[in-house]
N, C-alpha and C positions, 0 to 999 in steps of 0.2 A: 375639627377635621373638615377639609374642603369637600363639598358634595361630590365632586368628580372622582374622589378616591373611594367612595362607597356606593355600591350599586343598589342598596336597599334604602329607598326614600320614603316608604310607606309609614314607618314608625321611627320617630325621633326620640332617642332615649333622653331622659333627664340627666344631662351630662354632669351638672353640679352635684346632684344626688349621688350619682355613681362615683364621682371623685371623692365625695365624703366617705363612701363605703370603703374605698381603697385605703383611706387613712386608718380605718379600723384595724387593719392587719399589718400596719407598719411595724417593722421590727420582728414580726413573727418568724420570718425566715431564719433569723439567728437561732431561735429555739430549735428549729428543725435541723439546722446545721450541726448543732451539738448532739441531737438525737441520732443523726445519721451515722455516727461512729458506733460500730458493733460493740466495742468494749464498754463505752459509756451506757449503751442500752443494757448490756449485761449487768453492769453495776447497779443501774436503776432497778432492774428486775430482782436482783439479789436483795437490795435494800427494801424492796416491797415486802419481803418475807420478814424483815425486822432489822433493828439497828445493829451495825457491825463496826468494829474498829478497822483502821487502815490495814493492819497486819493480817487480819482475818480475810479481808477483801482480796489482798494480794495472794494469800494462800489458796482461796477458793478459785481464783482466776488464773493461778499459776504465773503471776507477773511480779515484777520487782516493786518495792515500795515507792521508789521515785516515779515509776510509770503510773501506778495507781493514784499517787498524790497529784500528778499532773491532770489526770482525768477528773478527779474530785474537785480540783480548783475550778475547772471549767463548769462543772455541774453546779458548784456553789455560786459562781458568777451569774448563772442563768436562773438561780433560785429553784433548781430542781432538787437539790439536797441541802440539808442543814447539818451542822455539827455541834457537838458539845464536848467540852473537855472534862476529864476526870483524872486529875494528877497529870501525868505525862501522856496519857492515852487520849486519843481523839476518836469519838464515835460519830458515825454518820447515819442519817436516816433520810427518808423522803421528806421534802419540805412540807408537803400537804397532800390531801387526797386528790387534788387535780393531777398530780404526777402519776398516781396509780391509775386514774381514769384514762390518761393519755396512753399508758402502756396497754391497758385492757382494750381500748378502742383499736389500737394498732394490731393487737393479737387477733381480735375479731375480724378486722379487715383482711389480715393476712390469711386467716383460716377459711375465708369465703371461697366457695367453689366457683369457678368461672365457666 
C-alpha cells in the first residue's frame, strides 16, 4: 500500500506474515454460507441429538423429502454430516465433534447479553 493512503506510519505491519495468516482461513466462508441457512442449522442441531433417517428429519422439520435431501447433500459436501446405508434407508449423523462444537459456540455467542 502506498504510504500516502495510510496516515499511520509509526508501526509497519509485517505484511507477508499477515498475508500468510489470511491464507489460513481461505475457504472458511463457504462453511459459514452453508451454516447461514436456518433449515441446515436446525438439521445439524437435531442430528446433534443422534442419528436419524431422512424421513424422520423430514417429519421433525415438517418438510418434504426432496427438500431435506437437498440440504443434506450440501451438509455432506461440506463434511458437516455423514451418512450410512442400511438396506434402502439412509441414516445421517454429525461428521465429528467439531460440528457440535461449532453449534455450541454459536449458541453461547447468541445467548450472551449485550
